[in-house]
Each structure stands twice: as structure tokens, then as C-alpha cells.
RODO-2510 file (C-alpha; in nm, 4 decimals, decimal comma):
residues 542
     n   res          X          Y          Z
     1     m     0,0000     0,0000     0,0000
     2     v     0,2803     0,2356     0,0897
     3     a     0,4579     0,1522    -0,2376
     4     l     0,1427     0,2353    -0,4348
     5     k     0,1141     0,5731    -0,2609
     6     r     0,4767     0,6514    -0,3404
     7     t     0,4261     0,5536    -0,7036
     8     a     0,1152     0,7730    -0,7267
     9     l     0,3037     1,0628    -0,5685
    10     v     0,5892     1,0304    -0,8198
    11     i     0,3428     1,0220    -1,1097
    12     l     0,1660     1,3311    -0,9711
    13     v     0,4948     1,5194    -0,9444
    14     l     0,5961     1,4217    -1,2977
    15     c     0,2587     1,5323    -1,4331
    16     s     0,2937     1,8665    -1,2537
    17     l     0,6390     1,9195    -1,4044
    18     l     0,5085     1,8290    -1,7489
    19     v     0,2156     2,0691    -1,7226
    20     s     0,4482     2,3445    -1,5936
    21     t     0,6874     2,2881    -1,8854
    22     i     0,4027     2,2996    -2,1366
    23     l     0,2674     2,6219    -1,9820
    24     k     0,6110     2,7868    -1,9816
    25     s     0,6636     2,6813    -2,3400
    26     s     0,3319     2,8279    -2,4471
    27     i     0,4018     3,1501    -2,2581
    28     s     0,7479     3,1710    -2,4169
    29     v     0,6043     3,1188    -2,7638
    30     s     0,3329     3,3793    -2,7115
    31     a     0,5940     3,6300    -2,5871
    32     q     0,8018     3,6157    -2,9084
    33     p     0,7922     3,9487    -3,0987
    34     k     0,5865     3,9423    -3,4153
    35     t     0,5377     4,1636    -3,7202
    36     l     0,1962     4,3041    -3,8014
    37     i     0,1388     4,4075    -4,1640
    38     v    -0,0641     4,7128    -4,2670
    39     d    -0,1864     4,7344    -4,6280
    40     p    -0,5401     4,8405    -4,7192
    41     r    -0,4966     4,6721    -5,0595
    42     g    -0,5182     4,3314    -4,8997
    43     q    -0,1524     4,2339    -4,8614
    44     g    -0,1658     4,2705    -4,4851
    45     t    -0,3911     4,1861    -4,1952
    46     y    -0,4720     4,5474    -4,1074
    47     n    -0,6133     4,8349    -4,3094
    48     t    -0,5037     5,1200    -4,0795
    49     i    -0,1908     5,1846    -3,8821
    50     q    -0,3776     5,2531    -3,5584
    51     e    -0,5610     4,9222    -3,5872
    52     a    -0,2307     4,7354    -3,6057
    53     i    -0,0823     4,9343    -3,3160
    54     n    -0,3832     4,8519    -3,1006
    55     a    -0,3366     4,4830    -3,1765
    56     a     0,0388     4,4846    -3,1164
    57     n     0,2172     4,3826    -2,8001
    58     s     0,5318     4,5376    -2,6583
    59     s     0,8386     4,4637    -2,8762
    60     d     0,6268     4,3891    -3,1844
    61     t     0,6870     4,5526    -3,5207
    62     v     0,4179     4,7198    -3,7263
    63     f     0,5247     4,7235    -4,0917
    64     v     0,3357     4,9604    -4,3197
    65     y     0,3257     4,9138    -4,6979
    66     n     0,3509     5,2153    -4,9271
    67     g     0,0603     5,4514    -4,9637
    68     t    -0,0923     5,7564    -4,7968
    69     y    -0,2575     5,7029    -4,4593
    70     f    -0,4792     5,9838    -4,3324
    71     e    -0,4530     5,9167    -3,9612
    72     n    -0,3620     6,0694    -3,6265
    73     i    -0,1777     5,7941    -3,4465
    74     f    -0,1256     5,7208    -3,0771
    75     i     0,1541     5,4906    -2,9639
    76     d     0,1366     5,3849    -2,5988
    77     k     0,3516     5,0703    -2,6095
    78     s     0,7138     4,9894    -2,6922
    79     i     0,6907     4,8915    -3,0590
    80     s     0,8719     4,9557    -3,3857
    81     l     0,6673     5,1360    -3,6508
    82     i     0,8408     5,0861    -3,9856
    83     g     0,7319     5,2234    -4,3221
    84     q     0,8214     5,0701    -4,6567
    85     g     1,0133     5,3877    -4,7476
    86     k     0,9986     5,7563    -4,6594
    87     e     0,9427     5,8565    -5,0216
    88     i     0,6460     5,6265    -5,0713
    89     t     0,4853     5,5771    -4,7283
    90     m     0,3035     5,8834    -4,5969
    91     i     0,1070     5,9574    -4,2820
    92     d    -0,1032     6,2728    -4,3278
    93     g    -0,2568     6,4327    -4,0199
    94     g    -0,5025     6,6410    -4,2201
    95     l    -0,3998     6,9584    -4,0309
    96     i    -0,5540     6,8129    -3,7150
    97     s    -0,3527     6,8106    -3,3919
    98     t    -0,0380     6,5922    -3,3734
    99     v     0,0098     6,3307    -3,6439
   100     v     0,2029     6,0702    -3,4352
   101     s     0,1840     6,0998    -3,0568
   102     i     0,4170     5,8807    -2,8480
   103     t     0,3577     5,8227    -2,4776
   104     a     0,5701     5,5084    -2,4354
   105     g     0,9419     5,4500    -2,4205
   106     n     1,1634     5,2394    -2,6465
   107     v     0,9646     5,3170    -2,9601
   108     t     1,1244     5,3262    -3,3058
   109     i     0,9733     5,5115    -3,6014
   110     a     1,1424     5,4855    -3,9405
   111     g     1,0669     5,4976    -4,3104
   112     f     0,7770     5,7476    -4,3240
   113     h     0,6890     6,0876    -4,4609
   114     i     0,4823     6,2371    -4,1792
   115     r     0,3124     6,5692    -4,2523
   116     n     0,0281     6,8138    -4,1935
   117     s    -0,0144     6,8413    -3,8183
   118     g    -0,2409     7,1069    -3,6744
   119     v    -0,1247     7,4665    -3,7046
   120     y    -0,1224     7,5449    -3,3342
   121     k     0,1666     7,5422    -3,0878
   122     n     0,2674     7,1954    -2,9698
   123     n     0,1097     7,0256    -3,2726
   124     s     0,3828     6,8083    -3,4188
   125     a     0,4495     6,5609    -3,6948
   126     i     0,5925     6,3465    -3,4112
   127     r     0,5400     6,4404    -3,0468
   128     m     0,7018     6,2652    -2,7519
   129     d     0,5713     6,3416    -2,4044
   130     h     0,7313     6,2108    -2,0798
   131     v     0,9135     5,9296    -2,2563
   132     s     1,2678     5,7993    -2,2945
   133     g     1,4663     5,5652    -2,5146
   134     n     1,2855     5,6398    -2,8409
   135     l     1,4499     5,6449    -3,1850
   136     i     1,3190     5,8566    -3,4729
   137     r     1,5236     5,7850    -3,7866
   138     d     1,5106     5,8000    -4,1662
   139     n     1,1856     5,9948    -4,1963
   140     i     1,0632     6,3074    -4,3728
   141     l     0,8839     6,5357    -4,1259
   142     s     0,7190     6,8336    -4,2901
   143     d     0,4420     7,0924    -4,3031
   144     s     0,3689     7,0854    -3,9308
   145     y     0,3983     7,3252    -3,6405
   146     e     0,6902     7,1134    -3,5180
   147     g     0,8650     6,8439    -3,7129
   148     v     0,9575     6,6707    -3,3866
   149     g     0,8469     6,7882    -3,0435
   150     l     1,0069     6,6613    -2,7228
   151     y     0,8330     6,7452    -2,3956
   152     t     0,9778     6,6460    -2,0575
   153     s     1,1514     6,3563    -2,2259
   154     t     1,5031     6,2136    -2,1874
   155     n     1,7523     5,9953    -2,3727
   156     n     1,5781     5,9987    -2,7087
   157     t     1,7544     6,0031    -3,0466
   158     i     1,6430     6,1878    -3,3597
   159     s     1,8714     6,0850    -3,6442
   160     n     1,9011     6,0905    -4,0244
   161     n     1,5692     6,2624    -4,0870
   162     m     1,4692     6,5315    -4,3373
   163     v     1,2870     6,7990    -4,1354
   164     r     1,1518     7,0775    -4,3555
   165     d     0,8862     7,3412    -4,4004
   166     n     0,7655     7,3471    -4,0404
   167     y     0,7329     7,6342    -3,7957
   168     d     1,0005     7,4765    -3,5723
   169     g     1,2056     7,1906    -3,7087
   170     v     1,2925     7,0148    -3,3815
   171     g     1,1557     7,1524    -3,0545
   172     i     1,3084     7,0387    -2,7241
   173     t     1,1131     7,1614    -2,4220
   174     a     1,2027     7,0804    -2,0595
   175     s     1,3883     6,7763    -2,1903
   176     n     1,7404     6,6591    -2,1142
   177     y     2,0023     6,4165    -2,2503
   178     n     1,8564     6,3862    -2,5990
   179     v     2,0577     6,3569    -2,9222
   180     v     1,9680     6,5270    -3,2512
   181     s     2,2183     6,4018    -3,5093
   182     d     2,2790     6,3720    -3,8831
   183     n     1,9514     6,5369    -3,9823
   184     t     1,8810     6,7864    -4,2591
   185     i     1,6708     7,0626    -4,1016
   186     i     1,5724     7,3286    -4,3537
   187     l     1,3256     7,6016    -4,4391
   188     d     1,1511     7,6232    -4,1035
   189     i     0,9875     7,9550    -4,0200
   190     s     1,1313     7,9905    -3,6696
   191     d     1,4058     7,7661    -3,5312
   192     g     1,5691     7,4766    -3,7067
   193     v     1,6380     7,3360    -3,3596
   194     g     1,4734     7,5171    -3,0678
   195     i     1,5899     7,4266    -2,7154
   196     y     1,3659     7,5585    -2,4377
   197     a     1,4492     7,5284    -2,0654
   198     s     1,6497     7,2153    -2,1367
   199     s     2,0009     7,0959    -2,0621
   200     s     2,2580     6,8318    -2,1560
   201     n     2,1263     6,7805    -2,5083
   202     i     2,3581     6,7149    -2,8030
   203     i     2,2993     6,8721    -3,1446
   204     l     2,5491     6,6928    -3,3673
   205     n     2,6427     6,6814    -3,7351
   206     n     2,3223     6,8281    -3,8752
   207     t     2,2734     7,0431    -4,1856
   208     i     2,0630     7,3380    -4,0735
   209     y     1,9707     7,5765    -4,3544
   210     g     1,7184     7,8484    -4,4358
   211     n     1,5566     7,8882    -4,0916
   212     y     1,5268     8,2033    -3,8823
   213     d     1,7581     8,0802    -3,6079
   214     g     1,9479     7,7761    -3,7175
   215     v     1,9710     7,6768    -3,3507
   216     g     1,7974     7,8736    -3,0756
   217     l     1,8720     7,8254    -2,7059
   218     y     1,6147     7,9740    -2,4672
   219     t     1,6970     7,9657    -2,0952
   220     s     1,8921     7,6499    -2,1636
   221     n     2,2294     7,5581    -2,0177
   222     n     2,4946     7,2872    -2,0558
   223     n     2,4019     7,1789    -2,4079
   224     a     2,6493     7,0898    -2,6841
   225     v     2,6151     7,2094    -3,0444
   226     s     2,8867     7,0346    -3,2407
   227     s     2,9955     6,9674    -3,6004
   228     n     2,6870     7,1157    -3,7626
   229     n     2,6661     7,2990    -4,0944
   230     v     2,4651     7,6098    -3,9982
   231     t     2,4304     7,8169    -4,3151
   232     g     2,1907     8,0533    -4,4853
   233     n     1,9735     8,1262    -4,1809
   234     a     1,8849     8,4709    -4,0483
   235     d     2,0940     8,4051    -3,7357
   236     g     2,3161     8,1012    -3,7196
   237     i     2,2903     8,0244    -3,3475
   238     g     2,0931     8,2426    -3,1077
   239     f     2,1369     8,2548    -2,7296
   240     y     1,8551     8,3912    -2,5162
   241     t     1,9449     8,3939    -2,1446
   242     s     2,1431     8,0749    -2,1946
   243     s     2,4816     7,9943    -2,0439
   244     n     2,7482     7,7257    -2,0098
   245     n     2,6806     7,5735    -2,3496
   246     v     2,9599     7,4416    -2,5748
   247     i     2,9610     7,5400    -2,9436
   248     e     3,2335     7,3446    -3,1206
   249     a     3,3448     7,2573    -3,4761
   250     n     3,0463     7,4098    -3,6542
   251     s     3,0560     7,5736    -3,9968
   252     i     2,8591     7,8972    -3,9497
   253     y     2,8467     8,0520    -4,2971
   254     t     2,6421     8,3061    -4,4951
   255     n     2,3821     8,3726    -4,2280
   256     t     2,2041     8,6972    -4,3090
   257     y     2,2344     8,8835    -3,9784
   258     e     2,4758     8,7255    -3,7310
   259     g     2,6587     8,4007    -3,7168
   260     i     2,6128     8,4082    -3,3372
   261     y     2,3541     8,6215    -3,1605
   262     l     2,3926     8,6734    -2,7851
   263     a     2,0933     8,8226    -2,6108
   264     s     2,1214     8,9750    -2,2668
   265     g     2,2000     8,7248    -1,9935
   266     s     2,3884     8,4814    -2,2174
   267     n     2,7403     8,4317    -2,0855
   268     d     3,0035     8,1702    -2,0036
   269     n     2,9380     7,9808    -2,3245
   270     t     3,2453     7,8293    -2,4901
   271     f     3,3150     7,8592    -2,8652
   272     f     3,6099     7,6893    -3,0379
   273     h     3,6997     7,5219    -3,3692
   274     n     3,4072     7,6962    -3,5416
   275     n     3,4359     7,8491    -3,8902
   276     f     3,2767     8,1934    -3,9254
   277     n     3,1996     8,3630    -4,2565
   278     n     2,8757     8,5605    -4,2377
   279     t     2,7069     8,8355    -4,4315
   280     f     2,6367     9,1130    -4,1802
   281     a     2,8269     9,0266    -3,8606
   282     q     3,0124     8,7295    -3,7245
   283     v     2,8809     8,7915    -3,3708
   284     g     2,6071     9,0259    -3,2548
   285     s     2,4858     9,0933    -2,9034
   286     s     2,2413     9,2963    -2,7024
   287     g     2,2475     9,3978    -2,3394
   288     n     2,5662     9,4371    -2,1383
   289     g     2,8010     9,2169    -2,3428
   290     l     2,8713     8,9531    -2,0776
   291     p     3,1912     8,7587    -2,1462
   292     n     3,2013     8,4236    -2,3193
   293     t     3,5032     8,2046    -2,3969
   294     w     3,6230     8,1890    -2,7583
   295     d     3,9105     7,9423    -2,7454
   296     f     4,0008     7,6148    -2,5751
   297     n     4,3388     7,4466    -2,5175
   298     g     4,5188     7,7074    -2,7233
   299     e     4,2922     7,6871    -3,0303
   300     g     4,0125     7,9283    -3,1158
   301     n     3,7953     7,9771    -3,4222
   302     y     3,8434     8,0639    -3,7880
   303     w     3,7192     8,4146    -3,8765
   304     s     3,7002     8,5035    -4,2439
   305     d     3,7730     8,8712    -4,1656
   306     y     4,0752     8,8145    -3,9391
   307     n     4,3755     9,0110    -4,0686
   308     g     4,6428     8,8991    -3,8233
   309     k     4,9698     8,7262    -3,9082
   310     d     5,1310     8,3975    -3,8130
   311     e     5,4997     8,4809    -3,7781
   312     d     5,5805     8,1754    -3,5656
   313     a     5,4282     7,9368    -3,8251
   314     d     5,1934     7,7241    -3,6149
   315     g     4,8559     7,7921    -3,7807
   316     i     4,7424     8,0183    -3,4920
   317     g     4,7225     8,3946    -3,5306
   318     d     4,9736     8,5995    -3,3347
   319     t     4,7168     8,8591    -3,2255
   320     q     4,3660     8,8396    -3,0820
   321     y     4,0464     8,8589    -3,2840
   322     g     3,8343     9,1302    -3,1233
   323     i     3,4605     9,0680    -3,0956
   324     d     3,3538     9,3351    -2,8488
   325     q     3,4911     9,4941    -2,5347
   326     s     3,4269     9,1808    -2,3266
   327     n     3,4867     8,9089    -2,5850
   328     k     3,8038     8,8179    -2,7731
   329     d     3,9345     8,5088    -2,9438
   330     n     4,2873     8,4748    -2,8049
   331     s     4,3950     8,2007    -3,0476
   332     p     4,2261     8,2613    -3,3853
   333     l     4,2862     7,9963    -3,6494
   334     m     4,4633     8,1003    -3,9692
   335     g     4,2539     7,8581    -4,1771
   336     a     3,9291     7,6688    -4,1677
   337     f     3,8908     7,3848    -3,9198
   338     s     3,7724     7,0373    -4,0177
   339     e     3,7496     6,7105    -3,8267
   340     h     3,7604     6,3628    -3,9725
   341     e     3,6672     6,0397    -3,8024
   342     i     3,8661     5,7186    -3,8354
   343     q     3,7278     5,3869    -3,7160
   344     l     3,9769     5,1145    -3,6351
   345     r     3,7626     4,8638    -3,4558
   346     p     3,6682     4,8874    -3,1825
   347     e     3,8017     5,2425    -3,1410
   348     r     3,7080     5,5687    -3,3112
   349     y     3,9627     5,8452    -3,3567
   350     q     3,9373     6,2118    -3,4517
   351     i     4,1832     6,3865    -3,6838
   352     y     4,1787     6,7681    -3,6684
   353     i     4,2982     6,9766    -3,9640
   354     v     4,3418     7,3527    -3,9909
   355     t     4,4345     7,4771    -4,3371
   356     n     4,3949     7,7705    -4,5722
   357     a     4,3175     7,5245    -4,8529
   358     t     4,0279     7,2900    -4,9227
   359     v     4,0431     6,9360    -4,7843
   360     s     3,8698     6,6596    -4,9797
   361     e     3,8688     6,2814    -5,0215
   362     f     3,9928     6,2125    -4,6708
   363     g     4,0671     5,8438    -4,6262
   364     f     4,2373     5,5963    -4,3970
   365     a     4,3910     5,2574    -4,4709
   366     v     4,6035     4,9896    -4,3052
   367     g     4,8656     4,8149    -4,5187
   368     t     4,7803     4,4464    -4,5461
   369     e     5,1434     4,3334    -4,5520
   370     t     5,3290     4,6103    -4,3732
   371     g     5,0664     4,7076    -4,1147
   372     n     5,1379     5,0748    -4,1954
   373     r     4,8590     5,3145    -4,0968
   374     i     4,8051     5,5709    -4,3699
   375     i     4,5999     5,8921    -4,3918
   376     n     4,5423     6,0391    -4,7374
   377     f     4,3643     6,3594    -4,8289
   378     n     4,3654     6,6037    -5,1160
   379     v     4,4467     6,9688    -5,0633
   380     g     4,3230     7,2190    -5,3211
   381     g     4,3605     7,5931    -5,3582
   382     r     4,5064     7,8646    -5,5735
   383     e     4,8331     7,7384    -5,7156
   384     e     5,0200     8,0638    -5,6651
   385     n     4,9519     8,0772    -5,2904
   386     g     5,0511     7,7315    -5,1741
   387     f     4,9076     7,6127    -4,8451
   388     f     4,9768     7,5317    -4,4811
   389     v     4,8355     7,2492    -4,2703
   390     r     4,8119     7,2255    -3,8920
   391     l     4,7204     6,8671    -3,8061
   392     k     4,6444     6,6868    -3,4814
   393     t     4,6715     6,3080    -3,4632
   394     p     4,6141     6,0783    -3,1629
   395     k     4,9259     5,8849    -3,0656
   396     t     4,7236     5,5722    -2,9888
   397     l     4,6367     5,5595    -3,3600
   398     f     4,9729     5,6676    -3,4993
   399     n     5,1988     5,4965    -3,2491
   400     y     5,5005     5,4686    -3,4821
   401     p     5,7193     5,7364    -3,6430
   402     l     5,5444     5,9466    -3,9055
   403     t     5,6491     5,9914    -4,2658
   404     l     5,4865     6,2851    -4,4445
   405     l     5,4522     6,2989    -4,8237
   406     v     5,3165     6,6003    -5,0116
   407     g     5,2719     6,4729    -5,3626
   408     d     5,5847     6,2659    -5,4214
   409     e     5,8039     6,4798    -5,1967
   410     e     5,8914     6,3806    -4,8411
   411     v     5,8473     6,6750    -4,6054
   412     v     5,9762     6,7055    -4,2506
   413     p     5,6947     6,8631    -4,0451
   414     k     5,7383     7,1003    -3,7545
   415     i     5,6369     6,9449    -3,4198
   416     l     5,4288     7,2055    -3,2391
   417     n     5,3932     7,2919    -2,8737
   418     g     5,1007     7,1099    -2,7220
   419     s     5,2163     6,7694    -2,8418
   420     d     5,2120     6,5253    -2,5512
   421     e     5,1716     6,1552    -2,4770
   422     m     4,8145     6,1678    -2,6089
   423     a     4,8427     6,3580    -2,9389
   424     s     5,0861     6,5101    -3,1851
   425     y     5,0450     6,8533    -3,3434
   426     i     5,2382     6,9022    -3,6655
   427     y     5,2654     7,1910    -3,9099
   428     f     5,3893     7,1919    -4,2668
   429     t     5,3656     7,4042    -4,5794
   430     s     5,3912     7,3560    -4,9535
   431     v     5,4552     7,6065    -5,2288
   432     h     5,2128     7,4119    -5,4455
   433     s     4,8406     7,3530    -5,4190
   434     n     4,6276     7,0673    -5,5466
   435     r     4,8397     6,7972    -5,3878
   436     t     4,7732     6,4663    -5,2179
   437     v     4,8986     6,4544    -4,8601
   438     s     4,9922     6,1168    -4,7130
   439     l     5,0759     6,0628    -4,3484
   440     i     5,2257     5,7203    -4,2844
   441     s     5,2836     5,5572    -3,9472
   442     s     5,5257     5,2768    -4,0308
   443     n     5,6042     4,9783    -3,8109
   444     t     5,8994     4,9036    -4,0408
   445     a     6,0308     5,2558    -3,9919
   446     y     5,9794     5,2122    -3,6189
   447     l     6,1817     4,8899    -3,6158
   448     l     6,4460     5,0536    -3,8365
   449     g     6,4527     5,3465    -3,5969
   450     q     6,4985     5,1103    -3,3037
   451     l     6,7863     4,9368    -3,4838
   452     l     6,9379     5,2733    -3,5716
   453     e     6,9037     5,3861    -3,2107
   454     k     7,0754     5,0669    -3,0906
   455     y     7,3435     5,1129    -3,3567
   456     i     7,4026     5,4696    -3,2365
   457     q     7,4187     5,3467    -2,8769
   458     l     7,6746     5,0812    -2,9798
   459     q     7,8713     5,3467    -3,1668
   460     i     7,8699     5,5620    -2,8537
   461     l     7,9844     5,2659    -2,6423
   462     l     8,2499     5,1800    -2,9003
   463     a     8,3675     5,5400    -2,9052
   464     a     8,3800     5,5360    -2,5251
   465     q     8,5777     5,2111    -2,5301
   466     n     8,8100     5,3521    -2,7959
   467     g     8,8622     5,6533    -2,5741
   468     t     8,9404     5,4266    -2,2807
   469     i     9,1851     5,2256    -2,4916
   470     k     9,3496     5,5467    -2,6159
   471     n     9,3813     5,6781    -2,2615
   472     t     9,5287     5,3439    -2,1491
   473     l     9,7697     5,3456    -2,4431
   474     d     9,8700     5,7026    -2,3635
   475     d     9,9287     5,6037    -2,0000
   476     y    10,1343     5,3032    -2,1161
   477     n    10,3433     5,5220    -2,3456
   478     n    10,3996     5,7706    -2,0625
   479     l    10,5062     5,4892    -1,8309
   480     l    10,7305     5,3470    -2,1044
   481     d    10,8923     5,6885    -2,1498
   482     q    10,9431     5,7117    -1,7753
   483     y    11,0863     5,3576    -1,7721
   484     n    11,3258     5,4402    -2,0551
   485     q    11,4287     5,7595    -1,8793
   486     l    11,4856     5,5694    -1,5545
   487     r    11,6746     5,3013    -1,7422
   488     q    11,8942     5,5668    -1,9021
   489     e    11,9557     5,7227    -1,5632
   490     h    12,0305     5,3730    -1,4247
   491     n    12,2832     5,3153    -1,7028
   492     q    12,4441     5,6491    -1,6296
   493     l    12,4610     5,5661    -1,2586
   494     n    12,5988     5,2223    -1,3402
   495     d    12,8684     5,3765    -1,5631
   496     s    12,9537     5,6226    -1,2892
   497     y    12,9673     5,3402    -1,0350
   498     n    13,1977     5,1347    -1,2575
   499     n    13,4223     5,4349    -1,3122
   500     n    13,4368     5,5015    -0,9405
   501     l    13,5011     5,1324    -0,8761
   502     r    13,7880     5,1270    -1,1222
   503     a    13,9284     5,4430    -0,9641
   504     y    13,8969     5,2801    -0,6260
   505     f    14,0818     4,9675    -0,7318
   506     q    14,3432     5,1839    -0,9023
   507     s    14,3792     5,3771    -0,5766
   508     v    14,4060     5,0502    -0,3816
   509     d    14,6735     4,9285    -0,6200
   510     n    14,8546     5,2569    -0,5904
   511     n    14,8342     5,2432    -0,2126
   512     r    14,9580     4,8835    -0,2126
   513     n    15,2524     4,9731    -0,4336
   514     l    15,3304     5,2692    -0,2128
   515     v    15,3235     5,0418     0,0924
   516     y    15,5585     4,8056    -0,0817
   517     i    15,7914     5,0896    -0,1681
   518     v    15,7768     5,2311     0,1857
   519     a    15,8346     4,8835     0,3292
   520     a    16,1259     4,8220     0,0946
   521     a    16,2690     5,1652     0,1705
   522     t    16,2251     5,1004     0,5397
   523     a    16,3919     4,7637     0,5081
   524     v    16,6800     4,9192     0,3149
   525     l    16,7054     5,1948     0,5707
   526     l    16,7058     4,9503     0,8589
   527     a    16,9570     4,7333     0,6867
   528     t    17,1747     5,0320     0,6150
   529     t    17,1385     5,1615     0,9664
   530     v    17,2310     4,8237     1,1102
   531     y    17,5231     4,7907     0,8775
   532     l    17,6583     5,1388     0,9569
   533     s    17,6004     5,0890     1,3235
   534     r    17,8048     4,7751     1,3188
   535     r    18,0800     4,9378     1,1294
   536     l    18,0984     5,2261     1,3689
   537     h    18,1128     5,0092     1,6717
   538     k    18,3511     4,7537     1,5309
   539     k    18,6858     4,7600     1,7175
   540     p    18,9934     4,8059     1,5152
   541     n    19,2278     4,5225     1,4958
   542     p    19,5420     4,5596     1,7036
***
């Protein structure tokens, strides 16, 4: 009985696990994203876009075939709304309110021409309200009060759209940390990009043409306007009680009134690497002329009407460019600034060029066999003037010695102040224009340089050793001279000693002979004395 109960319990558990697995599997299958097709001609399940959106779940895609859809759409879930193509798939709001209203995050809209919102403020081709993480790309947004309107929204991206013929092209209101990049924003009645009471937004690499203000900042701080082509507007960039914004690497050309307009209360903004060439004034201001900063890290802006000189040949003017009593560019550029991006996976690098010529066909390559990293670009201008180039390269990209070719001629560039472990600044000139410039970072040259450096070090060591040997040889020769001199003196002393010795022995011989003579004489004298004495005392014979 107990065994039967255990068997039944095991079967019950197994059945529970099986049911659970089946339920999980069904839930997993139902949660897979799906694509809903909209085509009123019968190719899809849905006749209207809103019908498909209502039927969609989060993460689904609504794909819309070509045609014109007269709708005002509401998106309240995280979906992708994709049109068959922005030239052939149109959503027309019929001049009623907002055409596409988004109240959810993580929504993507791409591939549409969205037009004809209502004519009142805050009516938009696309409006985002209290949302984040949305992507608006590859659309045409036209004939509306706002092409795109952001309201109290963060971390959204508006990219690669054509925004034209609206009152405001892109309006950013009380919204932070959004990116507006790579769009063409033209022919809007008021602002191409209007930023209202917003901060930390990035306006990057857009073409902004034919608006009243290309970019307008209204009580907005800490935004970045970078690498845009702001041309042919009434004012290029207008500041209205806005501070601490960064305006960098923009081309601000042929604007009718001012390239930059600074209304009262706009100060502490930073401008550098911009190119200014405007019809009426480069910079205009009202109010008390509060100071702004017009250069950064020793580089300012290019001003088409700057008449200063560059005697020290570094591409930076020797004198300030005066804007007004409170504002001066301390480091005006002698030529137009351009930046060029290089991608060497996974890194991206920026190359900065300042030149009085025109740069075109910028390219980058890595030699398949040599591993050389090569920049090429064409430089064009009037042949009689020649050109100069000031160029900044990151050392992490060009980490080997550089060879510079202008045409077929190798040129030795001037290494400028400011070069450090992160980047190199070089300057060079050519008497010709219309040349191809090649900058080559060569591993082979690096290895050759290392070998040459070691060879030079060995030569230095060899020279030092040769010097040591020479000094030792000189010391040896000096000692040998001293030895020879001592030997000569020894020989002289020895000769003197021998002479004295011979004289001594001669003296001894002489003394001995004299003793013999004296002894003989003494003996003779004694003998004589004895003989005479005997004779005197001898008695005579009787």
C-alpha cells in the first residue's frame, strides 16, 4: 500500500512538471515578438496603422506598406513602426492636432513621410511626451507646427531625418540628454532646432539651412552644439538667457544677420573650432556684453575677416580677434577647421585639420602586408599661394614614427607645442596647391629606428671604449717613457759606479805599491842603519 502511494506521488509530481513545462513553453512562444502588416490593398492583416498598433504587443513591429494614410496615431507601447520607405509611405494628419503621438518609451519610427499636423503650438508631426529611449530615424517630417516635439523627455535620439517646411524643425522643451544628429533641417519659419528650458542635449552633425535661427537656445544651459553645418539662416545660433553651453566645430556661414547672436544674460558659453563667414556680422549681441570664452586648449575659431599674421608658423594667429569689449578670441585659427573620423575597430579616432586650402577625399587605410597606418587627403587651392596644414593626430592611432609625403616629396613637419603623450600637433607648408597629402605611421620605420638607435648606442659605447683604450695606451706610453728615462739614468749611474770602482781599485793598487815601496825603503834603511852601526862600533884590529 505504501509503495502504491509513493508511485502515485511520483506520477503526480511528474505530471505537474510536465504541465508546468508545457505552460512555460506556451508563454514563451506567445511572448516572441511578431510583425503586423498594414496594407489596405489586402496584402496585410490590417487596413489602418492605428488598428495594427492597437493589436500589437510590446516589442512587436508594425510594418506599413507604401501609400498615404490619413490618420492621427497614438503609440502607448514599446513597438517599432516601420514604413516601406519615406518617399512612398506617408502619414497625413489632415492639419488636425499631432500626427504621431508617443507616450511610451523604447519606440522606433522609421521609413515614413509624416506631414500636416495642426497649425497650433505643440502640434507636431511626431510628439514625444514624458518618454525615454525612443528612436526617430530615416523619416521626412514636414508641413507641421513642429517636425519633432520633445516634452519632458530624456535619452531619445532623432537621427538621419529630413525635417523641412515646419514652424520649428525640432523643438526640445524641458527635456534633457537627448541627441539630434545627422539630420537635414531646412526652411523652417522659426528655429531649425529650438531648445527651451532644457540641458545636456547634443545637437550633432546636422545640416541646418534656411531657418530664422538655425539653432535657438532659450533659458537652456549645458548643451552641446557640435559639427553642424549652420548656413543661410537669419541668425546662425541664437542665445537667449542661456549659459554654459559648448559650441564646437560648426561651420557657421552666410547667415544673413549674425553668425552668433547673444541676447542679454547669455554668458560663459564656450566657442572653439568653429568656422565663421557671415554676411552682416560674425557675432552680434544685445544687453551688457557679458563675457564668453572663444578658445580652448590654445585653439580658437576661424574668422574670415581676421587680418592677423602667423609669424611663428603654427597655424594660430599671433594677435587676438576682437569681438567686443568683453569678448576676444585669443587664439584665432589662420585657416578653416575640419574634423575627420577614423574607425579602427573597436576604437574611433578624430583627426583635426586647420588649413587655408580645401580638404577633400579624406581616407584611412592599413597596409595588409606592412601594417602601416596611412591617412590620405587632397588639398586644393590657388596654385600661386601654396598652403599650410596644422594637423592633430592621436598617438594611440599613430603609435610609430610618421612619414609625411606632399605629392611625391617627403616633407619634414614642424612638431608644435602642445604635443604630448596623447596627441601630436604638426605643421607643414607647400609652395604648391592641389596635392595629395599622405601621413604614414610605419612599423617598419619604427623597427628601423629602433635598430638605428641601438646602432648609435653601440657606436657611442664603441667610441667610449676607444677613448678608454686610447687613454690606457697614452698612459702606457707615458710609463714606457718614464721607464726608458729611468733606465737611461740607471745606465748612467751604473757607468759612474763602474768608473768610481775602477778608480777605487786603481787607488788601492797605488796604495799597495806605495806600501811596498815604503816597506822596501824602510827595510833598506834599517839594513843600512844596522850595517853602519856595526861598522861604527867595530873595534879596530890591534
